[in-house]
C-alpha positions in Angstrom: 147.6 124.1 87.1 149.3 127.1 89.6 149.9 130.5 88.3 153.4 129.4 88.5 153.3 126.3 86.7 151.1 128.6 84.0 154.1 131.2 83.9 156.8 128.3 83.7 155.8 128.3 79.8 157.0 131.8 79.5 160.4 130.7 80.2 161.5 129.1 77.1 160.1 132.3 75.1 161.9 134.9 77.5 165.0 132.6 77.1 164.9 132.8 73.1 164.4 136.7 73.2 167.4 137.0 76.1 169.8 135.0 74.0 169.0 137.3 71.0 169.4 140.6 73.1 172.8 140.0 73.3 175.6 139.8 75.8 175.0 141.1 79.6 176.9 141.4 82.4 176.8 140.4 85.9 174.0 142.5 86.8 171.9 141.1 84.2 171.8 144.5 82.3 173.0 143.8 78.2 176.2 145.3 77.9 175.8 148.2 75.6 172.9 149.0 78.3 175.6 149.2 81.1 177.3 152.4 80.1 174.9 154.9 78.2 176.8 156.0 74.9 179.3 153.2 74.9 181.2 152.5 72.1 181.7 149.2 72.7 180.1 145.8 74.2 181.5 143.2 76.7 182.6 141.3 73.5 184.2 143.9 72.2 181.5 144.8 69.3 181.1 148.3 68.1 177.6 149.8 68.8 175.6 152.9 67.2 174.0 155.0 69.8 171.1 157.3 69.0 170.4 160.2 71.2 167.4 159.4 73.6 165.2 161.5 76.2 167.9 160.7 78.5 171.1 160.7 76.9 172.7 158.5 73.9 170.8 155.1 73.9 172.2 151.6 72.5 171.2 150.7 68.7 168.6 147.6 68.8 171.4 145.4 68.0 173.3 142.8 70.4 177.0 142.7 70.8 177.2 140.3 68.0 175.4 142.7 65.5 172.2 140.5 65.8 169.2 142.4 65.9 167.1 142.9 68.8 163.4 141.6 68.6 161.2 144.3 67.9 157.7 144.7 70.4 155.9 143.0 67.6 158.2 140.1 68.1 158.2 140.0 71.8 154.4 140.1 72.0 153.9 137.3 69.1 156.4 135.2 71.1 154.3 135.5 74.2 151.0 135.1 72.7 152.4 131.8 70.9 153.7 130.8 74.6 151.7 128.0 76.3 150.9 130.1 79.5 149.3 132.8 77.5 147.3 130.0 75.8 146.2 128.4 79.2 145.0 132.2 80.5 142.9 132.4 77.1 141.5 128.8 77.6 140.5 129.6 80.8 138.9 132.8 79.9 137.0 130.8 76.9 135.8 128.2 79.2 134.0 130.8 81.6 132.7 133.4 79.1 131.4 131.0 76.5 129.1 128.8 78.5 128.0 132.2 80.6 127.2 134.4 77.6 125.0 131.2 76.1 123.1 131.0 79.3 122.8 134.8 79.9 121.3 135.2 76.4 119.0 132.5 76.4 117.7 133.8 79.8 117.5 137.0 78.1 115.6 135.6 74.6 113.6 133.6 77.1 112.3 136.5 79.0 111.9 138.6 76.0 109.9 135.7 73.6 107.3 135.1 76.9 106.6 138.9 77.2 105.9 139.0 73.3 104.3 135.8 72.4 103.0 134.8 76.2 100.9 137.8 77.7 98.3 136.0 79.9 101.5 134.0 81.4 103.5 137.2 82.3 100.5 139.3 83.7 99.7 136.2 85.7 100.0 137.8 89.8 102.7 136.3 91.9 101.9 138.3 95.5 99.7 141.1 95.4 100.2 143.5 92.2 103.4 141.9 91.4 103.2 139.7 88.5 105.5 137.3 86.6 107.0 139.7 84.3 108.2 141.9 87.3 109.4 139.1 88.7 111.3 138.0 85.6 112.7 141.5 85.1 114.0 141.8 88.3 115.5 138.4 87.8 117.6 139.9 84.6 119.0 142.5 86.7 119.9 139.8 89.9 121.1 137.7 86.8 123.7 140.6 85.9 124.9 141.4 88.8 125.6 137.8 89.8 127.4 137.2 86.5 129.4 140.2 87.1 130.3 138.6 90.8 131.1 135.5 89.3 133.3 136.9 86.4 135.3 138.8 88.8 135.7 135.6 91.1 136.6 133.7 88.4 139.1 136.1 86.8 140.9 136.4 90.5 141.0 132.8 91.2 142.0 131.4 88.0 143.5 133.8 85.8 144.4 137.1 87.2 148.0 135.7 88.6 149.0 133.8 85.4 148.0 136.6 83.3 150.0 139.4 85.9 152.8 136.7 85.6 152.7 137.0 82.1 152.5 140.7 81.7 155.6 141.3 84.3 157.9 138.5 81.7 156.5 140.6 78.6 157.2 144.0 80.5 160.8 142.9 81.2 161.3 141.5 77.8 160.4 144.4 76.0 162.8 146.3 78.5 165.5 144.4 78.1 165.3 144.4 74.2 165.0 148.5 74.5 162.2 148.6 72.9 160.3 151.9 73.5 156.3 151.8 73.9 
């Protein structure tokens, strides 16, 4: 599934939130936002305004007095979306097995160091023994796992997550939600 396909699951929540946000002008801006401090909307319904940092702000109701979604409602809607679920599934499919593998390797090293000192003291090359090689392997594994996680995120999740973030920010802006 491509990032665009994963992001397509956000369209339904976006449409639902946009519908609840009230009437829109040709430019795509909600009617009460098109003229700050305006008393009416494109539908002719009056809206109350509240002063904001850059002048009066429209109330959180749409042109038909339908309440606009809150930030919590928007984020919950995005969280329920198939695109978000796909990003989380891809994350869990990498992190779960990687965590189990690394913890098994680490605990194996600790158990071997405490229960088999003769094995760990066995020389490999000159003064370097099995314990030193295993310890360096722990460090190497950490770096390899970090690289693999970053690559997996870049290849499999970043684009879809960025599209979700963009859609969520757009939804909150359109709903007039302050952060």
